[in-house]
C-alpha positions as CSV (number, residue, x, y, z in Angstrom):
1,M,176.5,92.6,85.2
2,T,176.9,96.2,84.3
3,V,174.4,98.9,85.1
4,R,174.8,102.1,83.2
5,I,173.1,105.3,84.3
6,T,173.6,108.3,82.1
7,R,173.1,111.8,83.1
8,D,170.3,112.0,80.5
9,T,168.4,109.2,82.2
10,V,168.7,110.9,85.6
11,T,167.8,114.2,84.1
12,L,164.6,112.8,82.5
13,K,163.6,111.1,85.7
14,L,164.1,114.2,87.7
15,K,162.2,116.3,85.2
16,A,159.3,113.9,85.3
17,L,159.3,114.0,89.2
18,V,159.4,117.8,89.2
19,D,156.4,117.8,86.8
20,D,154.5,115.5,89.1
21,I,155.3,117.6,92.1
22,E,154.2,120.7,90.4
23,G,150.8,119.0,89.9
24,M,150.5,118.4,93.7
25,P,148.3,121.4,94.5
26,E,145.8,120.3,91.9
27,E,145.8,116.8,93.3
28,A,145.4,118.1,96.9
29,H,142.5,120.3,95.8
30,R,140.8,117.4,94.1
31,V,141.1,115.2,97.2
32,W,140.1,118.0,99.5
33,L,136.9,118.5,97.6
34,K,136.2,114.8,97.6
35,N,136.5,114.8,101.4
36,T,134.3,118.0,101.8
37,P,130.9,117.0,103.0
38,I,127.9,118.0,101.0
39,D,124.7,119.5,102.4
40,T,123.8,122.5,100.2
41,G,127.0,122.2,98.1
42,N,128.2,125.6,99.4
43,A,131.5,124.3,100.9
44,R,132.5,122.6,97.7
45,K,131.5,125.6,95.5
46,R,133.4,128.0,97.7
47,T,136.7,126.0,98.0
48,R,139.2,127.2,95.4
49,L,142.8,126.6,94.5
50,Q,144.5,130.1,94.3
51,N,148.2,130.5,93.8
52,R,148.8,126.8,94.7
53,T,146.9,127.3,98.0
54,I,143.5,125.8,98.9
55,K,141.2,128.5,100.0
56,A,138.0,127.5,101.9
57,K,135.9,130.7,101.7
58,Y,133.0,129.9,104.1
59,G,132.7,130.6,107.8
60,Y,132.3,126.9,108.9
61,A,135.4,125.5,107.2
62,Q,137.2,124.9,110.5
63,P,134.3,123.0,112.1
64,L,134.0,120.9,109.0
65,D,137.7,120.2,109.1
66,E,137.5,119.2,112.8
67,G,135.0,116.5,112.0
68,W,131.7,118.4,112.6
69,S,130.0,116.5,109.7
70,K,129.2,112.8,109.9
71,Q,129.9,112.6,106.2
72,S,133.6,113.5,106.8
73,P,134.5,112.7,110.4
74,E,138.2,113.2,109.8
75,G,137.7,116.5,108.1
76,M,139.4,117.4,104.9
77,F,143.0,118.2,105.8
78,K,144.1,114.8,107.3
79,P,142.7,112.6,104.5
80,T,144.3,115.0,101.9
81,V,147.7,114.8,103.6
82,E,147.5,111.0,103.9
83,H,146.6,110.8,100.2
84,L,149.4,113.1,99.1
85,K,152.0,111.0,101.1
86,K,150.9,107.9,99.2
87,W,150.6,109.8,95.9
88,L,154.1,111.2,96.2
89,K,155.6,107.8,97.1
90,R,154.1,106.3,94.0
91,K,155.5,109.2,91.9
92,V,159.0,108.8,93.3
93,R,159.0,105.0,92.6
94,K,158.3,105.5,88.9
């Protein structure tokens, strides 16, 4: 049996992986919002993705992330990181 891997094949796979990784901040933001508890909707409305960084612009972001809300006892950071680990593994296996 012969397996032939050309540079073009590797280059295409790497480019696809880089494209996926470049989309990681948007994926993180989506998951972060999904894990942000809702009372008045203020926390979700005031969480933005700016320059590939999630910005939670409200005074109670830290308590929410520390599990203050029963809706999201693990906060937002931990579930987002766990999701991204799985997401990235799936992307690498493609």
